[in-house]
N, CA, C and O atoms as a CHARMM CRD file, in Angstrom:
* protein
*
  380
    1    1 MET  N     21.14800  -6.37100  -1.45200 PROA 1      0.00000
    2    1 MET  CA    20.62800  -5.88900  -0.34900 PROA 1      0.00000
    3    1 MET  C     20.05100  -4.23800  -0.78800 PROA 1      0.00000
    4    1 MET  O     18.86100  -3.92000  -0.79400 PROA 1      0.00000
    5    2 PHE  N     21.11600  -3.39100  -1.11300 PROA 2      0.00000
    6    2 PHE  CA    20.74500  -2.07300  -1.52900 PROA 2      0.00000
    7    2 PHE  C     19.94600  -2.00000  -2.63800 PROA 2      0.00000
    8    2 PHE  O     19.05300  -1.15700  -2.54600 PROA 2      0.00000
    9    3 GLN  N     19.99300  -2.65000  -3.70000 PROA 3      0.00000
   10    3 GLN  CA    19.24500  -2.81900  -4.72500 PROA 3      0.00000
   11    3 GLN  C     17.84700  -3.13700  -4.45400 PROA 3      0.00000
   12    3 GLN  O     17.02400  -2.39300  -4.98800 PROA 3      0.00000
   13    4 ARG  N     17.38400  -4.16200  -3.67900 PROA 4      0.00000
   14    4 ARG  CA    16.15200  -4.33600  -3.01300 PROA 4      0.00000
   15    4 ARG  C     15.55100  -3.21800  -2.28600 PROA 4      0.00000
   16    4 ARG  O     14.36200  -2.91700  -2.39400 PROA 4      0.00000
   17    5 ALA  N     16.35000  -2.64300  -1.58500 PROA 5      0.00000
   18    5 ALA  CA    15.91600  -1.45900  -0.78400 PROA 5      0.00000
   19    5 ALA  C     15.60400  -0.56300  -1.58000 PROA 5      0.00000
   20    5 ALA  O     14.52300  -0.03500  -1.32200 PROA 5      0.00000
   21    6 ALA  N     16.31400  -0.05500  -2.74800 PROA 6      0.00000
   22    6 ALA  CA    16.10100   1.05800  -3.31700 PROA 6      0.00000
   23    6 ALA  C     14.65700   0.73000  -4.38200 PROA 6      0.00000
   24    6 ALA  O     13.82800   1.59700  -4.66100 PROA 6      0.00000
   25    7 GLU  N     14.60100  -0.80500  -4.90300 PROA 7      0.00000
   26    7 GLU  CA    13.33700  -0.83500  -5.22400 PROA 7      0.00000
   27    7 GLU  C     12.31900  -0.82800  -4.75700 PROA 7      0.00000
   28    7 GLU  O     11.36100  -0.51100  -5.46200 PROA 7      0.00000
   29    8 LEU  N     12.10500  -1.22000  -3.20000 PROA 8      0.00000
   30    8 LEU  CA    10.97900  -0.73900  -2.27500 PROA 8      0.00000
   31    8 LEU  C     10.70700   0.52500  -2.35300 PROA 8      0.00000
   32    8 LEU  O      9.61300   0.96600  -2.70500 PROA 8      0.00000
   33    9 PHE  N     11.95300   1.38400  -1.94200 PROA 9      0.00000
   34    9 PHE  CA    11.72100   2.96400  -1.82400 PROA 9      0.00000
   35    9 PHE  C     11.15800   3.47800  -2.95700 PROA 9      0.00000
   36    9 PHE  O     10.35100   4.40500  -2.88600 PROA 9      0.00000
   37   10 GLY  N     11.50900   2.95500  -4.06300 PROA 10     0.00000
   38   10 GLY  CA    10.65000   3.33100  -5.52000 PROA 10     0.00000
   39   10 GLY  C      9.18600   2.96800  -5.39300 PROA 10     0.00000
   40   10 GLY  O      8.31000   3.82700  -5.50200 PROA 10     0.00000
   41   11 LEU  N      8.95700   1.84600  -5.18900 PROA 11     0.00000
   42   11 LEU  CA     7.62000   1.34900  -5.25100 PROA 11     0.00000
   43   11 LEU  C      6.76100   2.26600  -4.01400 PROA 11     0.00000
   44   11 LEU  O      5.57800   2.57900  -4.14500 PROA 11     0.00000
   45   12 LEU  N      7.50700   2.58400  -2.93900 PROA 12     0.00000
   46   12 LEU  CA     6.59300   3.44200  -1.95500 PROA 12     0.00000
   47   12 LEU  C      6.76000   4.96500  -2.04700 PROA 12     0.00000
   48   12 LEU  O      6.47400   5.72500  -1.12100 PROA 12     0.00000
   49   13 SER  N      7.23600   5.34400  -3.21700 PROA 13     0.00000
   50   13 SER  CA     7.31800   6.70900  -3.36300 PROA 13     0.00000
   51   13 SER  C      6.16700   7.26100  -3.85800 PROA 13     0.00000
   52   13 SER  O      6.25700   8.46700  -4.08600 PROA 13     0.00000
   53   14 THR  N      5.01900   6.70100  -4.11300 PROA 14     0.00000
   54   14 THR  CA     3.65300   7.30500  -4.45900 PROA 14     0.00000
   55   14 THR  C      2.58600   7.46500  -3.14200 PROA 14     0.00000
   56   14 THR  O      2.40100   6.47600  -2.43200 PROA 14     0.00000
   57   15 PRO  N      2.17300   8.22600  -2.96500 PROA 15     0.00000
   58   15 PRO  CA     1.35500   8.53000  -1.81800 PROA 15     0.00000
   59   15 PRO  C      0.08000   7.46900  -1.87300 PROA 15     0.00000
   60   15 PRO  O     -0.29000   6.82600  -0.89100 PROA 15     0.00000
   61   16 ILE  N     -0.52400   7.39500  -3.17600 PROA 16     0.00000
   62   16 ILE  CA    -1.45000   6.32100  -3.32300 PROA 16     0.00000
   63   16 ILE  C     -1.12900   4.81100  -2.66900 PROA 16     0.00000
   64   16 ILE  O     -1.82400   4.15200  -1.89700 PROA 16     0.00000
   65   17 ARG  N      0.10200   4.52000  -3.22300 PROA 17     0.00000
   66   17 ARG  CA     0.64200   3.23100  -2.82900 PROA 17     0.00000
   67   17 ARG  C      0.87200   2.91200  -1.34000 PROA 17     0.00000
   68   17 ARG  O      0.78100   1.79800  -0.82300 PROA 17     0.00000
   69   18 LEU  N      1.19500   4.11200  -0.71700 PROA 18     0.00000
   70   18 LEU  CA     1.46900   4.30200   0.77200 PROA 18     0.00000
   71   18 LEU  C      0.10500   4.19300   1.35700 PROA 18     0.00000
   72   18 LEU  O      0.01500   3.38200   2.27900 PROA 18     0.00000
   73   19 ARG  N     -0.95600   4.82000   1.02900 PROA 19     0.00000
   74   19 ARG  CA    -2.14000   4.52100   1.43300 PROA 19     0.00000
   75   19 ARG  C     -2.90100   3.39400   1.46200 PROA 19     0.00000
   76   19 ARG  O     -3.75600   3.14400   2.31200 PROA 19     0.00000
   77   20 ILE  N     -2.57500   2.66600   0.47400 PROA 20     0.00000
   78   20 ILE  CA    -3.31500   1.21000   0.07100 PROA 20     0.00000
   79   20 ILE  C     -2.27000   0.45200   1.01900 PROA 20     0.00000
   80   20 ILE  O     -2.88500  -0.42800   1.62200 PROA 20     0.00000
   81   21 ILE  N     -1.22300   0.46600   1.29200 PROA 21     0.00000
   82   21 ILE  CA    -0.47600  -0.04100   2.40900 PROA 21     0.00000
   83   21 ILE  C     -1.04100  -0.33400   3.59900 PROA 21     0.00000
   84   21 ILE  O     -1.16400  -1.40200   4.19900 PROA 21     0.00000
   85   22 SER  N     -1.43400   1.00500   3.90500 PROA 22     0.00000
   86   22 SER  CA    -1.74000   1.39200   5.27500 PROA 22     0.00000
   87   22 SER  C     -3.18200   0.83200   5.50400 PROA 22     0.00000
   88   22 SER  O     -3.47800   0.32900   6.58800 PROA 22     0.00000
   89   23 GLU  N     -4.15400   0.93100   4.38600 PROA 23     0.00000
   90   23 GLU  CA    -5.46500   0.39900   4.48600 PROA 23     0.00000
   91   23 GLU  C     -5.35200  -1.23600   4.62600 PROA 23     0.00000
   92   23 GLU  O     -6.21400  -1.84700   5.25800 PROA 23     0.00000
   93   24 LEU  N     -4.44500  -1.79300   4.11600 PROA 24     0.00000
   94   24 LEU  CA    -4.25500  -3.38300   3.99600 PROA 24     0.00000
   95   24 LEU  C     -3.82000  -3.88100   5.35000 PROA 24     0.00000
   96   24 LEU  O     -4.16100  -4.98500   5.77500 PROA 24     0.00000
   97   25 CYS  N     -3.00500  -2.98400   6.06000 PROA 25     0.00000
   98   25 CYS  CA    -2.28900  -3.40800   7.48800 PROA 25     0.00000
   99   25 CYS  C     -3.27300  -3.89900   8.36100 PROA 25     0.00000
  100   25 CYS  O     -2.91400  -4.74400   9.18100 PROA 25     0.00000
  101   26 ASN  N     -4.37300  -3.55500   8.34500 PROA 26     0.00000
  102   26 ASN  CA    -5.49300  -3.99700   9.32000 PROA 26     0.00000
  103   26 ASN  C     -6.29900  -5.29200   9.19100 PROA 26     0.00000
  104   26 ASN  O     -6.59300  -6.13400  10.03900 PROA 26     0.00000
  105   27 CYS  N     -6.63400  -5.18800   7.56700 PROA 27     0.00000
  106   27 CYS  CA    -7.32400  -6.58000   7.12900 PROA 27     0.00000
  107   27 CYS  C     -7.28300  -6.49600   5.57100 PROA 27     0.00000
  108   27 CYS  O     -7.03700  -5.46100   4.95000 PROA 27     0.00000
  109   28 GLU  N     -7.49500  -7.44700   5.13600 PROA 28     0.00000
  110   28 GLU  CA    -7.56000  -7.58300   3.48100 PROA 28     0.00000
  111   28 GLU  C     -8.98600  -6.81900   2.96700 PROA 28     0.00000
  112   28 GLU  O     -9.97900  -6.79000   3.69400 PROA 28     0.00000
  113   29 LYS  N     -8.95900  -6.29900   1.82800 PROA 29     0.00000
  114   29 LYS  CA   -10.06400  -5.59200   1.28500 PROA 29     0.00000
  115   29 LYS  C    -10.05200  -5.59100   0.03700 PROA 29     0.00000
  116   29 LYS  O     -9.02500  -5.70100  -0.63400 PROA 29     0.00000
  117   30 ASN  N    -11.40400  -5.44500  -0.49500 PROA 30     0.00000
  118   30 ASN  CA   -11.64300  -5.71200  -2.14000 PROA 30     0.00000
  119   30 ASN  C    -11.23300  -4.25300  -2.49800 PROA 30     0.00000
  120   30 ASN  O    -10.93400  -3.36800  -1.69600 PROA 30     0.00000
  121   31 VAL  N    -11.28300  -4.15900  -4.05600 PROA 31     0.00000
  122   31 VAL  CA   -11.03800  -2.69600  -4.74100 PROA 31     0.00000
  123   31 VAL  C    -12.03900  -1.70300  -4.30700 PROA 31     0.00000
  124   31 VAL  O    -11.76100  -0.52700  -4.07200 PROA 31     0.00000
  125   32 GLY  N    -13.32800  -2.27400  -4.20200 PROA 32     0.00000
  126   32 GLY  CA   -14.55800  -1.18500  -3.76100 PROA 32     0.00000
  127   32 GLY  C    -14.28700  -0.49800  -2.36200 PROA 32     0.00000
  128   32 GLY  O    -14.48500   0.69700  -2.14000 PROA 32     0.00000
  129   33 GLN  N    -13.75200  -1.52200  -1.34600 PROA 33     0.00000
  130   33 GLN  CA   -13.52400  -1.09000  -0.13400 PROA 33     0.00000
  131   33 GLN  C    -12.32000   0.14200  -0.28500 PROA 33     0.00000
  132   33 GLN  O    -12.53800   1.32200  -0.01200 PROA 33     0.00000
  133   34 LEU  N    -11.04900  -0.38100  -0.76300 PROA 34     0.00000
  134   34 LEU  CA   -10.29800   0.70500  -1.05000 PROA 34     0.00000
  135   34 LEU  C    -10.64400   1.81600  -1.66700 PROA 34     0.00000
  136   34 LEU  O    -10.17900   2.84700  -1.18200 PROA 34     0.00000
  137   35 LEU  N    -11.34300   1.91600  -2.62300 PROA 35     0.00000
  138   35 LEU  CA   -11.81800   2.91400  -3.36200 PROA 35     0.00000
  139   35 LEU  C    -12.62300   3.78400  -2.48400 PROA 35     0.00000
  140   35 LEU  O    -12.60800   5.00500  -2.63600 PROA 35     0.00000
  141   36 GLU  N    -13.41800   3.12800  -1.45200 PROA 36     0.00000
  142   36 GLU  CA   -14.22500   4.14800  -0.54800 PROA 36     0.00000
  143   36 GLU  C    -13.54500   5.14600   0.35800 PROA 36     0.00000
  144   36 GLU  O    -13.96000   6.25600   0.69000 PROA 36     0.00000
  145   37 SER  N    -12.15200   4.39800   0.77700 PROA 37     0.00000
  146   37 SER  CA   -11.28200   5.45200   1.44300 PROA 37     0.00000
  147   37 SER  C    -10.30000   6.11200   0.97400 PROA 37     0.00000
  148   37 SER  O     -9.83200   7.05700   1.60900 PROA 37     0.00000
  149   38 ILE  N     -9.74700   5.68100  -0.38800 PROA 38     0.00000
  150   38 ILE  CA    -8.76200   6.32200  -1.14000 PROA 38     0.00000
  151   38 ILE  C     -9.47400   6.86800  -2.50100 PROA 38     0.00000
  152   38 ILE  O     -9.88000   6.07900  -3.35400 PROA 38     0.00000
  153   39 LYS  N     -9.59100   8.24600  -2.63500 PROA 39     0.00000
  154   39 LYS  CA   -10.46400   8.63800  -3.66900 PROA 39     0.00000
  155   39 LYS  C     -9.70600   8.77200  -5.17100 PROA 39     0.00000
  156   39 LYS  O     -9.24100   9.82900  -5.59900 PROA 39     0.00000
  157   40 VAL  N     -9.68700   7.77000  -5.72200 PROA 40     0.00000
  158   40 VAL  CA    -8.92700   8.04900  -6.92600 PROA 40     0.00000
  159   40 VAL  C     -9.75800   7.11300  -7.93000 PROA 40     0.00000
  160   40 VAL  O    -10.49000   6.21900  -7.50300 PROA 40     0.00000
  161   41 ALA  N     -9.59600   7.37900  -9.27000 PROA 41     0.00000
  162   41 ALA  CA   -10.41000   6.36400 -10.18800 PROA 41     0.00000
  163   41 ALA  C    -10.05400   5.23000 -10.31700 PROA 41     0.00000
  164   41 ALA  O     -8.84700   4.99500 -10.36700 PROA 41     0.00000
  165   42 GLN  N    -11.03200   4.15800 -10.41300 PROA 42     0.00000
  166   42 GLN  CA   -10.90200   2.80800 -10.29800 PROA 42     0.00000
  167   42 GLN  C     -9.58100   2.13900 -11.10500 PROA 42     0.00000
  168   42 GLN  O     -8.85900   1.25300 -10.64800 PROA 42     0.00000
  169   43 PRO  N     -9.45700   2.73600 -12.31700 PROA 43     0.00000
  170   43 PRO  CA    -8.43900   2.24800 -13.11100 PROA 43     0.00000
  171   43 PRO  C     -6.92100   2.68700 -12.46300 PROA 43     0.00000
  172   43 PRO  O     -5.99300   1.87900 -12.46400 PROA 43     0.00000
  173   44 ASN  N     -6.82100   3.68700 -12.06000 PROA 44     0.00000
  174   44 ASN  CA    -5.85900   4.24200 -11.13400 PROA 44     0.00000
  175   44 ASN  C     -5.35500   3.16400 -10.16400 PROA 44     0.00000
  176   44 ASN  O     -4.27500   2.57400 -10.19500 PROA 44     0.00000
  177   45 MET  N     -6.42000   3.03100  -9.25500 PROA 45     0.00000
  178   45 MET  CA    -6.44900   2.02000  -8.30400 PROA 45     0.00000
  179   45 MET  C     -5.83200   0.78200  -8.80900 PROA 45     0.00000
  180   45 MET  O     -4.84100   0.34100  -8.22800 PROA 45     0.00000
  181   46 SER  N     -6.29300   0.21700  -9.77300 PROA 46     0.00000
  182   46 SER  CA    -6.05300  -1.06100 -10.22300 PROA 46     0.00000
  183   46 SER  C     -4.47600  -1.22000 -10.70300 PROA 46     0.00000
  184   46 SER  O     -3.84100  -2.25700 -10.51400 PROA 46     0.00000
  185   47 GLN  N     -3.94300  -0.06000 -11.34000 PROA 47     0.00000
  186   47 GLN  CA    -2.76900   0.09200 -11.74300 PROA 47     0.00000
  187   47 GLN  C     -1.75900   0.03200 -10.59400 PROA 47     0.00000
  188   47 GLN  O     -0.72500  -0.63700 -10.57800 PROA 47     0.00000
  189   48 HSD  N     -2.23900   0.86400  -9.60700 PROA 48     0.00000
  190   48 HSD  CA    -1.22600   0.82300  -8.26300 PROA 48     0.00000
  191   48 HSD  C     -1.21400  -0.53800  -7.72700 PROA 48     0.00000
  192   48 HSD  O     -0.14400  -1.04700  -7.39400 PROA 48     0.00000
  193   49 LEU  N     -2.51000  -1.27300  -7.60100 PROA 49     0.00000
  194   49 LEU  CA    -2.42600  -2.59300  -6.95000 PROA 49     0.00000
  195   49 LEU  C     -1.78300  -3.54900  -7.75400 PROA 49     0.00000
  196   49 LEU  O     -1.18100  -4.42400  -7.13000 PROA 49     0.00000
  197   50 ASN  N     -1.75900  -3.60100  -8.91900 PROA 50     0.00000
  198   50 ASN  CA    -1.24000  -4.24900 -10.02800 PROA 50     0.00000
  199   50 ASN  C      0.38200  -4.41000  -9.61800 PROA 50     0.00000
  200   50 ASN  O      0.93500  -5.49000  -9.41100 PROA 50     0.00000
  201   51 MET  N      1.02100  -3.07500  -9.54900 PROA 51     0.00000
  202   51 MET  CA     2.38000  -2.62800  -9.05700 PROA 51     0.00000
  203   51 MET  C      2.49700  -3.38500  -7.98500 PROA 51     0.00000
  204   51 MET  O      3.24700  -4.35700  -8.07800 PROA 51     0.00000
  205   52 LEU  N      1.93300  -3.18600  -6.96400 PROA 52     0.00000
  206   52 LEU  CA     2.16500  -3.83000  -5.45700 PROA 52     0.00000
  207   52 LEU  C      2.17100  -5.50500  -5.57700 PROA 52     0.00000
  208   52 LEU  O      3.03900  -6.23400  -5.09800 PROA 52     0.00000
  209   53 TYR  N      1.13300  -5.88500  -6.24400 PROA 53     0.00000
  210   53 TYR  CA     1.16400  -7.17200  -6.64800 PROA 53     0.00000
  211   53 TYR  C      2.19300  -7.97800  -7.29600 PROA 53     0.00000
  212   53 TYR  O      2.54700  -9.12300  -7.01700 PROA 53     0.00000
  213   54 ARG  N      2.68200  -7.06200  -8.35500 PROA 54     0.00000
  214   54 ARG  CA     3.99600  -7.83600  -9.09300 PROA 54     0.00000
  215   54 ARG  C      5.18200  -7.77900  -8.35500 PROA 54     0.00000
  216   54 ARG  O      6.13100  -8.54300  -8.53000 PROA 54     0.00000
  217   55 ALA  N      5.12300  -6.68000  -7.34900 PROA 55     0.00000
  218   55 ALA  CA     6.40600  -6.52000  -6.54300 PROA 55     0.00000
  219   55 ALA  C      6.51400  -7.74900  -5.24200 PROA 55     0.00000
  220   55 ALA  O      7.49600  -8.06700  -4.57200 PROA 55     0.00000
  221   56 GLY  N      5.28100  -8.20400  -5.20700 PROA 56     0.00000
  222   56 GLY  CA     4.99700  -9.09200  -4.19600 PROA 56     0.00000
  223   56 GLY  C      4.76100  -8.41100  -2.58900 PROA 56     0.00000
  224   56 GLY  O      4.85400  -9.09400  -1.56900 PROA 56     0.00000
  225   57 VAL  N      4.47900  -7.12400  -2.59800 PROA 57     0.00000
  226   57 VAL  CA     3.92700  -6.31700  -1.60400 PROA 57     0.00000
  227   57 VAL  C      2.73500  -6.86700  -1.22000 PROA 57     0.00000
  228   57 VAL  O      2.59400  -7.12200  -0.02400 PROA 57     0.00000
  229   58 VAL  N      1.79900  -7.11600  -2.02900 PROA 58     0.00000
  230   58 VAL  CA     0.45400  -7.42800  -1.64900 PROA 58     0.00000
  231   58 VAL  C      0.14900  -8.84100  -2.46900 PROA 58     0.00000
  232   58 VAL  O      0.75500  -9.12400  -3.50300 PROA 58     0.00000
  233   59 ALA  N     -0.76100  -9.60000  -1.93700 PROA 59     0.00000
  234   59 ALA  CA    -1.07100 -10.91000  -2.44700 PROA 59     0.00000
  235   59 ALA  C     -2.86900 -10.71800  -2.89000 PROA 59     0.00000
  236   59 ALA  O     -3.43000  -9.72800  -2.41900 PROA 59     0.00000
  237   60 LYS  N     -3.47700 -11.42500  -3.54700 PROA 60     0.00000
  238   60 LYS  CA    -4.76700 -11.38000  -4.00700 PROA 60     0.00000
  239   60 LYS  C     -5.39200 -12.65000  -3.91600 PROA 60     0.00000
  240   60 LYS  O     -4.71000 -13.66000  -4.09000 PROA 60     0.00000
  241   61 ARG  N     -6.82700 -12.73800  -3.62000 PROA 61     0.00000
  242   61 ARG  CA    -7.69200 -13.87800  -4.03100 PROA 61     0.00000
  243   61 ARG  C     -8.82400 -13.47500  -4.35200 PROA 61     0.00000
  244   61 ARG  O     -9.39800 -12.49300  -3.88300 PROA 61     0.00000
  245   62 ARG  N     -9.27000 -14.30900  -5.28400 PROA 62     0.00000
  246   62 ARG  CA   -10.44800 -14.06800  -6.02800 PROA 62     0.00000
  247   62 ARG  C    -11.87300 -14.72500  -5.25200 PROA 62     0.00000
  248   62 ARG  O    -11.94000 -15.93700  -5.05000 PROA 62     0.00000
  249   63 ASN  N    -12.82400 -13.93000  -4.90800 PROA 63     0.00000
  250   63 ASN  CA   -13.93700 -14.64300  -4.15300 PROA 63     0.00000
  251   63 ASN  C    -15.02600 -14.17700  -5.21600 PROA 63     0.00000
  252   63 ASN  O    -15.29600 -12.97600  -5.18700 PROA 63     0.00000
  253   64 GLY  N    -15.71300 -14.99900  -6.18500 PROA 64     0.00000
  254   64 GLY  CA   -16.58100 -14.59700  -7.19300 PROA 64     0.00000
  255   64 GLY  C    -15.97700 -13.53200  -8.03600 PROA 64     0.00000
  256   64 GLY  O    -14.84200 -13.52200  -8.51100 PROA 64     0.00000
  257   65 ALA  N    -17.01700 -12.53700  -8.15900 PROA 65     0.00000
  258   65 ALA  CA   -16.43000 -11.17900  -9.16400 PROA 65     0.00000
  259   65 ALA  C    -15.73400 -10.42800  -8.31900 PROA 65     0.00000
  260   65 ALA  O    -15.39800  -9.34400  -8.79500 PROA 65     0.00000
  261   66 GLN  N    -15.28600 -10.71200  -6.83300 PROA 66     0.00000
  262   66 GLN  CA   -14.22800  -9.58500  -6.38700 PROA 66     0.00000
  263   66 GLN  C    -13.16300 -10.28400  -6.04700 PROA 66     0.00000
  264   66 GLN  O    -13.09100 -11.48300  -5.77600 PROA 66     0.00000
  265   67 VAL  N    -11.87600  -9.02500  -6.08800 PROA 67     0.00000
  266   67 VAL  CA   -10.70800  -9.44600  -5.74000 PROA 67     0.00000
  267   67 VAL  C    -10.34700  -9.08100  -4.31100 PROA 67     0.00000
  268   67 VAL  O    -10.71100  -7.93100  -4.06600 PROA 67     0.00000
  269   68 PHE  N     -9.84900  -9.58200  -3.45300 PROA 68     0.00000
  270   68 PHE  CA    -9.49800  -9.30600  -2.23200 PROA 68     0.00000
  271   68 PHE  C     -7.87500  -9.12500  -2.01900 PROA 68     0.00000
  272   68 PHE  O     -7.22300 -10.15500  -2.19500 PROA 68     0.00000
  273   69 TYR  N     -7.21200  -8.04000  -1.69300 PROA 69     0.00000
  274   69 TYR  CA    -6.05300  -7.86000  -1.33700 PROA 69     0.00000
  275   69 TYR  C     -5.62800  -7.84600   0.06600 PROA 69     0.00000
  276   69 TYR  O     -6.37200  -7.54900   1.00100 PROA 69     0.00000
  277   70 ARG  N     -4.23000  -8.22600   0.17900 PROA 70     0.00000
  278   70 ARG  CA    -4.00300  -8.08500   1.63200 PROA 70     0.00000
  279   70 ARG  C     -2.27600  -7.81900   1.42300 PROA 70     0.00000
  280   70 ARG  O     -1.67700  -7.61800   0.36700 PROA 70     0.00000
  281   71 ILE  N     -1.80300  -7.88500   2.63500 PROA 71     0.00000
  282   71 ILE  CA    -0.28300  -7.40300   2.81100 PROA 71     0.00000
  283   71 ILE  C      0.44600  -8.91100   2.62700 PROA 71     0.00000
  284   71 ILE  O      0.22600  -9.71400   3.53300 PROA 71     0.00000
  285   72 ALA  N      1.19000  -9.28800   1.65300 PROA 72     0.00000
  286   72 ALA  CA     2.14800 -10.18700   1.70200 PROA 72     0.00000
  287   72 ALA  C      3.53800 -10.27300   2.12000 PROA 72     0.00000
  288   72 ALA  O      4.17700 -11.25400   2.50100 PROA 72     0.00000
  289   73 ASP  N      3.92100  -8.93000   1.96000 PROA 73     0.00000
  290   73 ASP  CA     5.32900  -8.60000   2.52000 PROA 73     0.00000
  291   73 ASP  C      5.46100  -7.69700   3.60400 PROA 73     0.00000
  292   73 ASP  O      5.57500  -6.47500   3.50600 PROA 73     0.00000
  293   74 GLU  N      5.43500  -8.47800   4.81300 PROA 74     0.00000
  294   74 GLU  CA     5.43800  -7.73900   6.07800 PROA 74     0.00000
  295   74 GLU  C      6.28900  -6.68800   6.25800 PROA 74     0.00000
  296   74 GLU  O      5.95400  -5.68300   6.88500 PROA 74     0.00000
  297   75 SER  N      7.52700  -6.86000   5.68500 PROA 75     0.00000
  298   75 SER  CA     8.65300  -5.90100   5.79500 PROA 75     0.00000
  299   75 SER  C      8.34100  -4.43000   5.01700 PROA 75     0.00000
  300   75 SER  O      8.71300  -3.33700   5.44400 PROA 75     0.00000
  301   76 ALA  N      7.65800  -4.63500   3.91500 PROA 76     0.00000
  302   76 ALA  CA     7.29000  -3.44500   3.06100 PROA 76     0.00000
  303   76 ALA  C      6.21100  -2.71200   4.12600 PROA 76     0.00000
  304   76 ALA  O      6.35700  -1.49600   4.24900 PROA 76     0.00000
  305   77 ALA  N      5.29800  -3.25900   4.79100 PROA 77     0.00000
  306   77 ALA  CA     4.47800  -2.57400   5.58200 PROA 77     0.00000
  307   77 ALA  C      5.18600  -2.06800   6.85300 PROA 77     0.00000
  308   77 ALA  O      4.62000  -1.16000   7.46200 PROA 77     0.00000
  309   78 LEU  N      6.32000  -2.52800   7.31700 PROA 78     0.00000
  310   78 LEU  CA     6.90000  -2.22600   8.44700 PROA 78     0.00000
  311   78 LEU  C      7.75600  -0.82300   8.08900 PROA 78     0.00000
  312   78 LEU  O      7.94300   0.11200   8.86800 PROA 78     0.00000
  313   79 VAL  N      8.21100  -0.92500   6.73400 PROA 79     0.00000
  314   79 VAL  CA     8.93400   0.36000   6.33000 PROA 79     0.00000
  315   79 VAL  C      7.84600   1.44800   6.09900 PROA 79     0.00000
  316   79 VAL  O      8.06300   2.62900   6.37000 PROA 79     0.00000
  317   80 CYS  N      6.83800   1.06600   5.66200 PROA 80     0.00000
  318   80 CYS  CA     5.66300   2.18700   5.33700 PROA 80     0.00000
  319   80 CYS  C      5.13300   2.76600   6.88600 PROA 80     0.00000
  320   80 CYS  O      4.92700   3.96000   7.10300 PROA 80     0.00000
  321   81 ARG  N      4.98900   1.86800   7.72600 PROA 81     0.00000
  322   81 ARG  CA     4.69300   2.52800   9.09700 PROA 81     0.00000
  323   81 ARG  C      5.77600   3.16200   9.71200 PROA 81     0.00000
  324   81 ARG  O      5.53300   4.00500  10.57600 PROA 81     0.00000
  325   82 ALA  N      6.89000   2.91000   9.42200 PROA 82     0.00000
  326   82 ALA  CA     8.04400   3.51800  10.44200 PROA 82     0.00000
  327   82 ALA  C      8.14600   4.71900   9.72600 PROA 82     0.00000
  328   82 ALA  O      8.02700   5.73000  10.41800 PROA 82     0.00000
  329   83 VAL  N      8.36300   4.90600   8.33900 PROA 83     0.00000
  330   83 VAL  CA     8.38700   6.36000   7.75600 PROA 83     0.00000
  331   83 VAL  C      7.34600   7.12100   7.92200 PROA 83     0.00000
  332   83 VAL  O      7.54200   8.30800   8.18000 PROA 83     0.00000
  333   84 CYS  N      5.99300   6.60900   7.81200 PROA 84     0.00000
  334   84 CYS  CA     4.96300   7.58800   8.14900 PROA 84     0.00000
  335   84 CYS  C      4.79100   7.87100   9.43200 PROA 84     0.00000
  336   84 CYS  O      4.28800   8.97400   9.64500 PROA 84     0.00000
  337   85 THR  N      5.09600   7.11000  10.50500 PROA 85     0.00000
  338   85 THR  CA     5.07500   7.41700  12.16800 PROA 85     0.00000
  339   85 THR  C      5.97600   8.52100  12.06400 PROA 85     0.00000
  340   85 THR  O      5.57400   9.59300  12.51600 PROA 85     0.00000
  341   86 GLN  N      7.20800   8.46300  11.51700 PROA 86     0.00000
  342   86 GLN  CA     8.20200   9.44400  11.74500 PROA 86     0.00000
  343   86 GLN  C      7.97800  10.70400  11.01900 PROA 86     0.00000
  344   86 GLN  O      8.52100  11.69600  11.50700 PROA 86     0.00000
  345   87 VAL  N      7.29800  10.85400   9.97000 PROA 87     0.00000
  346   87 VAL  CA     7.05900  11.95400   9.46300 PROA 87     0.00000
  347   87 VAL  C      6.03300  12.58500  10.25200 PROA 87     0.00000
  348   87 VAL  O      6.20400  13.75300  10.60000 PROA 87     0.00000
  349   88 ALA  N      4.65500  11.76600  10.68300 PROA 88     0.00000
  350   88 ALA  CA     3.71100  12.34400  11.28000 PROA 88     0.00000
  351   88 ALA  C      4.09400  12.95100  12.72700 PROA 88     0.00000
  352   88 ALA  O      3.44800  13.77400  13.37500 PROA 88     0.00000
  353   89 GLY  N      5.21700  12.37600  13.03600 PROA 89     0.00000
  354   89 GLY  CA     5.54800  13.01700  14.50300 PROA 89     0.00000
  355   89 GLY  C      6.40600  14.37500  14.15900 PROA 89     0.00000
  356   89 GLY  O      6.32300  15.31800  14.94700 PROA 89     0.00000
  357   90 GLU  N      7.04100  14.45800  13.25600 PROA 90     0.00000
  358   90 GLU  CA     7.75700  15.67600  12.85600 PROA 90     0.00000
  359   90 GLU  C      6.85200  16.66600  12.52300 PROA 90     0.00000
  360   90 GLU  O      7.20200  17.81400  12.80000 PROA 90     0.00000
  361   91 LEU  N      5.62200  16.48500  11.92400 PROA 91     0.00000
  362   91 LEU  CA     4.72400  17.22700  11.28100 PROA 91     0.00000
  363   91 LEU  C      3.80300  17.85000  12.62700 PROA 91     0.00000
  364   91 LEU  O      3.35900  18.99700  12.68700 PROA 91     0.00000
  365   92 ASP  N      3.67300  16.96300  13.49500 PROA 92     0.00000
  366   92 ASP  CA     2.97000  17.29900  14.88900 PROA 92     0.00000
  367   92 ASP  C      3.78600  18.29200  15.71300 PROA 92     0.00000
  368   92 ASP  O      3.21100  19.21200  16.29500 PROA 92     0.00000
  369   93 GLY  N      5.22100  18.11800  15.78400 PROA 93     0.00000
  370   93 GLY  CA     6.11600  18.83400  16.33000 PROA 93     0.00000
  371   93 GLY  C      6.12600  20.42100  15.56200 PROA 93     0.00000
  372   93 GLY  O      6.54300  21.37100  16.22300 PROA 93     0.00000
  373   94 GLN  N      5.71000  20.60500  14.33600 PROA 94     0.00000
  374   94 GLN  CA     5.68700  21.90400  13.77000 PROA 94     0.00000
  375   94 GLN  C      4.50100  22.53800  13.77700 PROA 94     0.00000
  376   94 GLN  O      4.42000  23.60700  13.17200 PROA 94     0.00000
  377   95 LEU  N      3.36900  22.00900  14.45600 PROA 95     0.00000
  378   95 LEU  CA     2.19900  22.60900  14.62700 PROA 95     0.00000
  379   95 LEU  C      2.15100  23.65000  15.75800 PROA 95     0.00000
  380   95 LEU  O      1.10800  24.26000  15.99200 PROA 95     0.00000
């Protein structure tokens, strides 16, 4: 249990991956849609998506030339939401 939790926290330790999970919480998106809201280079985005996919956090489906990603592990999304909500609340209290 602790090993899995440590692996998940390691995976979520990068702001770009947190943003990807946040973007996918509402609906599936393709790489182009993710790049519109998360300003990183396409190869960098693909690398992060691949890490999330290999870890089972996101799933993907192909539609022609496009690949769509969605949340596959709801527990990872819940952890992401909980931590980000807590941090946002603390930041709001500091303003």
